[in-house]
C-alpha positions as CSV (number, residue, x, y, z in Angstrom):
1,M,8.3,2.3,17.6
2,K,6.7,3.7,14.4
3,N,3.0,4.5,15.0
4,K,1.4,3.5,11.6
5,I,1.7,0.2,9.7
6,L,1.7,0.7,5.6
7,I,0.7,-2.2,3.9
8,L,2.4,-2.5,0.2
9,A,1.6,-4.8,-2.4
10,L,2.0,-5.0,-6.2
11,N,-2.5,-5.7,-6.2
12,H,-4.3,-3.1,-4.8
13,K,-7.6,-4.6,-3.7
14,F,-5.6,-7.7,-2.3
15,K,-3.5,-5.5,0.3
16,K,-6.4,-3.6,0.9
17,N,-8.4,-6.7,2.1
18,I,-5.6,-7.6,4.0
19,A,-5.0,-4.2,5.6
20,Q,-8.4,-4.2,6.2
21,N,-8.6,-7.4,8.1
22,L,-5.2,-6.4,9.8
23,S,-6.3,-3.4,11.2
24,K,-9.2,-5.1,12.8
25,Q,-7.4,-7.7,14.2
26,L,-4.7,-5.2,16.1
27,D,-7.8,-2.8,16.8
28,M,-6.2,0.1,14.7
29,F,-8.1,2.4,12.3
30,Y,-7.8,1.3,8.6
31,L,-7.4,4.2,5.9
32,D,-7.0,4.0,2.3
33,V,-5.0,6.7,0.7
34,F,-7.0,6.8,-2.7
35,D,-10.0,6.4,-0.7
36,L,-9.4,9.7,1.1
37,I,-8.3,11.3,-2.3
38,K,-11.5,10.4,-3.9
39,Y,-13.4,11.9,-0.8
40,E,-11.5,15.3,-0.7
41,L,-11.2,15.8,-4.5
42,I,-14.6,14.0,-5.3
43,N,-14.0,13.5,-8.7
44,I,-10.2,12.6,-9.9
45,D,-10.6,12.5,-13.6
46,E,-12.4,15.9,-13.6
47,V,-9.6,17.6,-11.3
48,I,-7.0,16.2,-13.5
49,K,-8.6,17.0,-16.3
50,K,-9.7,20.6,-15.3
51,A,-6.4,21.6,-13.1
52,G,-3.9,19.0,-14.3
53,L,-2.0,16.3,-13.2
54,E,0.4,18.4,-11.5
55,Y,-2.1,20.1,-9.3
56,Y,-3.5,16.4,-8.6
57,N,0.0,15.2,-7.7
58,K,0.4,18.3,-5.2
59,Q,-3.1,17.5,-3.3
60,E,-2.5,13.7,-3.2
61,T,1.3,14.6,-1.3
62,K,-0.6,17.2,0.8
63,I,-3.1,14.5,2.1
64,I,0.0,11.8,2.3
65,K,2.0,14.4,4.5
66,S,-0.8,15.0,7.0
67,L,-0.9,11.1,7.6
68,A,2.7,11.6,9.3
69,N,0.6,13.2,12.0
70,F,-1.9,10.0,12.5
71,E,-1.3,7.4,15.0
72,N,-2.6,4.1,15.3
73,I,-3.4,3.2,11.6
74,V,-2.9,0.6,9.0
75,V,-2.7,2.2,5.5
76,T,-2.8,1.1,1.9
77,M,-1.9,3.6,-1.1
78,D,-2.0,3.4,-4.6
79,N,2.1,2.3,-5.7
80,D,2.3,5.3,-8.1
81,S,1.7,7.4,-5.1
82,F,4.4,5.5,-2.9
83,F,7.0,5.6,-5.7
84,N,6.9,9.5,-5.5
85,K,9.8,10.7,-3.4
86,K,8.1,13.1,-1.4
87,N,5.2,10.7,-0.5
88,Y,7.8,7.9,0.7
89,E,9.9,10.5,2.4
90,Y,6.7,12.0,4.4
91,L,5.9,8.0,5.8
92,K,9.4,6.5,5.8
93,N,10.0,7.6,9.7
94,S,6.4,6.9,11.2
95,S,5.7,3.9,9.2
96,L,6.5,0.3,9.5
97,F,6.5,-0.8,6.0
98,I,5.3,-4.1,4.9
99,Y,5.4,-5.6,1.6
100,L,3.1,-8.6,0.4
101,K,5.4,-10.6,-1.9
102,L,3.3,-11.9,-4.9
103,S,4.7,-13.8,-7.5
104,Y,3.9,-12.5,-11.0
105,S,1.8,-15.5,-12.1
106,Y,-0.4,-15.1,-8.2
107,F,-0.7,-11.2,-9.1
108,I,-2.0,-11.8,-12.9
109,S,-4.4,-14.1,-11.5
110,L,-5.6,-12.1,-8.5
111,I,-6.2,-9.2,-11.2
112,K,-8.4,-11.7,-13.4
113,Q,-10.9,-12.1,-10.7
114,E,-10.9,-8.5,-10.0
115,D,-13.8,-5.6,-11.2
116,V,-13.0,-3.4,-14.5
117,D,-11.8,-0.5,-12.1
118,S,-8.7,-2.5,-11.4
119,K,-7.7,-3.9,-15.1
120,Y,-5.3,-1.0,-15.2
121,E,-2.8,-3.1,-13.1
122,L,-2.7,-5.7,-16.2
123,M,-0.6,-2.8,-18.2
124,I,2.2,-4.1,-15.5
125,D,3.9,-6.6,-17.7
126,Q,6.8,-9.2,-15.9
127,K,9.6,-6.5,-16.4
128,L,7.9,-3.6,-14.5
129,F,6.5,-6.1,-12.0
130,D,10.2,-7.3,-11.2
131,E,11.1,-3.7,-11.0
132,R,8.8,-2.7,-8.3
133,D,9.1,-5.9,-6.6
134,K,13.0,-5.3,-6.3
135,I,12.3,-1.7,-5.1
136,L,9.9,-2.8,-2.8
137,Q,12.1,-5.6,-1.0
138,S,15.0,-3.2,-0.5
139,I,12.8,-0.4,0.8
140,C,10.2,-2.3,3.5
141,D,11.2,-3.1,6.9
142,I,9.2,-6.4,6.4
143,T,8.5,-8.8,3.1
144,I,6.2,-11.4,3.8
145,N,6.1,-14.2,0.9
146,I,2.4,-14.9,-0.5
147,N,1.1,-18.0,-2.3
148,K,-2.1,-19.1,-3.4
149,R,-1.9,-21.6,-0.2
150,N,-1.4,-19.1,2.4
151,K,-4.1,-18.8,4.8
152,N,-4.0,-16.8,7.7
153,I,-1.9,-14.1,6.0
154,E,-3.0,-11.4,8.7
155,E,-1.3,-13.9,11.7
156,K,1.6,-14.1,9.8
157,I,1.9,-10.3,9.6
158,I,1.5,-9.8,13.1
159,K,3.9,-12.7,14.1
160,E,6.6,-10.7,11.7
161,I,5.9,-7.1,13.5
162,K,6.6,-8.8,16.6
163,K,9.9,-10.4,15.6
164,Y,10.5,-7.4,13.7
165,Y,10.0,-4.7,17.1
166,K,11.8,-8.0,19.1
167,D,15.0,-7.6,16.7
168,V,14.9,-3.8,16.8
169,L,14.6,-2.9,20.5
């Protein structure tokens, strides 16, 4: 049985809120990789400016690699970090990947409700969204279809985790 849950979605704030609530319901620790990177590197923009993107990516991978040793946690991470092949490989064997599948229109409506920091997600057009959606569906252990009317998403996730482990064991 995998000892951590990685929640993935194409909207960071949405998946972070769901993951935090899920971790409480499961009595697990919650960790956002981007928050940990910000803590470790303090000012990411300055680190990239002074040391370069390659250095930042190496630090990010080092932090993600360390997560492979963590247990009993619910994790979220930036999609670009997840799509890094090394980062993916470090987490795949020890993490249950759960994809919260949003429609493109719901994705856009969520972004429009958010603060300025997440507006970079508006640069994701329908084509890129569809490409990432297809990849996430193909590599995740569990996919949960999400729409505006969904209530109790965390309960739905828990039900799917139980079903997954019943089927796997």
